[in-house]
C-alpha positions, -999 to +999 in steps of 0.1 A: +659-503-661+671-538-660+699-548-684+699-584-696+733-601-696+735-635-713+765-657-709+768-685-735+788-713-719+793-751-720+801-778-695+838-783-685+849-750-700+876-732-679+872-699-698+834-702-691+840-705-654+862-675-654+836-655-675+809-664-650+831-650-622+837-618-641+800-613-649+791-619-613+817-594-601+807-567-627+770-573-622+771-567-584+754-535-575+740-530-610+704-536-621+712-566-642+694-599-650+720-625-658+712-657-677+736-686-683+729-707-714+747-740-723+751-738-760+753-776-762+716-778-754+706-757-784+717-768-819+714-733-833+735-717-806+761-745-809+764-740-847+769-703-842+792-701-812+808-736-810+844-724-808+838-690-793+825-697-759+822-681-735+803-653-752+787-624-732+758-606-746+744-573-732+708-568-743+715-592-772+747-575-783+780-594-781+805-575-759+831-602-755+841-638-760+868-661-747+884-639-721+859-614-708+873-579-701+856-567-669+860-530-678+845-535-712+816-554-698+810-527-671+810-499-698+786-519-719+762-524-690+764-488-678+759-475-714+727-497-718+714-485-684+720-449-694+702-454-727+672-469-710+669-441-684 
């Protein structure tokens, strides 16, 4: 089953660029649907996450922010895939 990974970002954010690379690396070879959302295009997201980007959500649950730990992200994705099997 597909696991949805959402990366909340913003333009000109160095940590966001690094998070995008981590998500791409961890997602490779896994059944994952990755979406990138610029929080500055959504007032509600901006109010909630303004100083926390990047934020990574796995099936809607936050698994990291600022510096994304690839091992933690991989474990979260694998756990969700196992739960859906």
